[in-house]
N, C-alpha and C positions, 0 to 999 in steps of 0.2 A: 660948752666948751669944747673942741673939737680935738681928737685925738692926737694932729701935733702940740698943740697946746698942754696938752696934759700929759705926753711921753717927756716935754720940756720938763714941764714940775715938778714931776717924777724923778729925771736925772739929775735937776738940781739939789734934789731932796738929796740921791745917795753921793753927790761930790763931798757934799756939805758934811754929810754923815763921815763919809771916807778922810776928811781933812782930818776931822776931828779925832777918828781911831788912829789916825796917822803918827798924831799929836800925844796917843795916850789917853786922852781923855774919854773914857768910856762911856761914863754917865751923859754924857752931852749927845755924844752919837748916839745912842738909845733914845733920849728923849729926842731926835732929828726924825731916828725911824719910826719913834711914833706917832708921832707930826704926819708922819707919810703914811700913815696907813690909816690913820684916821681921816685924811686926805682921799684917799682911794676910797673909804669908805661911803663917806660921804657923796660920792661921786659915782656909786654903785659897782666899782671894782674891784670884784669880790677875789681874782686871781692875782693882781699886783696887793690887793690888804693882805692877802696867803705868804705874799711874797718879801714887805715889810715884815711879817712878821717872824719869820724863815731870820730874815737877816737880823732881828733884834736879837731872836737867841745866840744867833751866830756871835754878836753883836756883844753880849753879855759874858760869853763864854771864854772871850778872848783877854790874854794876861797883861796884867799890867806891866807895863815896863819901870824898869829901876834905876 
């Protein structure tokens, strides 16, 4: 997979997670970010795997709207 394709896949995952966060669906956003982390690990991209891990922590701390 070339770097452009990899970047596009990561961007798609972040957008999808952002949509779920915007709708208040924290659990689904975390699931999507975990999928991204898994993808990055499979591709041997440790820096992106760490970024996804950090985003998972941040998303899990997001308060649920009432």
